[in-house]
N, C-alpha and C positions, 0 to 999 in steps of 0.2 A: 962439850957440845952434846946435848941429848938428842936422840932420834925420836921418832914418833912413838916407838914401842915404849920407851922410857916415859914419855909424856902420858900415854894411855895407862901405863902401870901406876903412875902417880894419881891419875884421875880415879881409878877404880880400886887399887890395892894399897899402895903406900901413900896415902893421902897426906901424911905428915911431911913428906918430902916434896910436895907440890910447890911449897914456897921457895924451894931451892932452884926451881926452874927459872931460866932467864926469859925475858921477852923474846929474845932471838930464837930460843928453843921452841917457844909456843908459835911464833910466826912461821918458822920452817916446817912445823908439823900441822899447821892449821888445815891445809887443803885436804890431806889424807884423813885426818881425824874428822873433819866436817863431812866428808864424803862417806866414811864408814858409819858414823853415827846417823847420817841421813838415811841409811837403809831402814832403820827402825823409827826414826823421828824426822820424816821428810819435811814437815812444815817448819820445824825449828831450823833445820839445816838450810832450807831455802831462804829463810829470813836472814840467817847469818852469812849467806853466800852473796855478798855484795862487794864489788871491787873497792869501795871506799871505806869498808869496815876496818876497824882496828883489830887485826887478827889475834893479837895477844889477848885482848879483852874478850874476843869471841871464845877463845879456848877457856878463859876464866869462867865464862858463862856456862860452858859445858861442865866444867868442874863443879860449879854451884848446883847445876841441874842434877848431877849424879852424887851429891854429897852424902846421901843416905844409902847409896848402892854399896853393898859389901861384895867385893870380888868382881871379876870380869863376867858380865852376863852371857848366857848361852847364845843369844842372838848375835853377839859381836863376832863370833867365829863362823857363822853361817855365810857361805858365799855360793854363788852360782858357778859350779865347776864346769870345765869344758867336757868332762866325761858325761855329765848329766845332759848337756846340750846335744852331744853326739848320739847318746842313747835315744833321746826323744826323736831325733831326725831319723834314725834307723827304724824305730818302731813305726813311725808314720809311713816310711817307705815300704814297709811290709804290706801295705795296702795293695800293691801291685800283685803280690803273691796271693793274697786273700781273694782278690778279684779274679785272677787267672784260674785258680782252682776252686772257686766258689766256696770258700771256707767261712764258717761262722766265727764270731768273736771268741767264743769259748775255745774253739779249735785253734785259732791263732794264738791265744794266750798260752795254751798247752804247748804248742810248737815253739813259741818264743822261750818258754821256761825250760823245756827239755831238749830242744833241737835247734838252738840258736845258730850254731856253726853251719848246720845244713841250710837253714834259712838264708844266712848270709851268702853262702855259696850259690844258692838258687837265685837270689836277688842279683848277685853279680852277673850271672848268666843272662838274666832277663834284661838288665840294663845294657849289657854288651850287645845283645841282639837288637834292642831298641835303637841304639846308636847307628847300627848298620842299615837301618831302614831309610 
């Protein structure tokens, strides 16, 4: 029984082994493959994302779509990581510090780049005192 990584490998790298995959392998991998490919090709993924679709045939369609693709494309590995999300939240919350000390954007960028730990400490204090109000 092949997992979705094996199926993706057959779609992009070992195309000659694709014919060895069973329908069951394709069906079990359909959801995650369709979701992952849908990041780059949302219209196609949305079209294939129907509860009555033959999942094995849908994976076959992805295989045909990528028949000329050599190797796993760079977009396949890009994901939205939790670290990026947390970083964005923290930078947005530095607005409290910028407002309190009347700092310009350039000054804030400098502080974020070179004094991030100090900003985090200051932000923690500000939020602590705001909770006490």
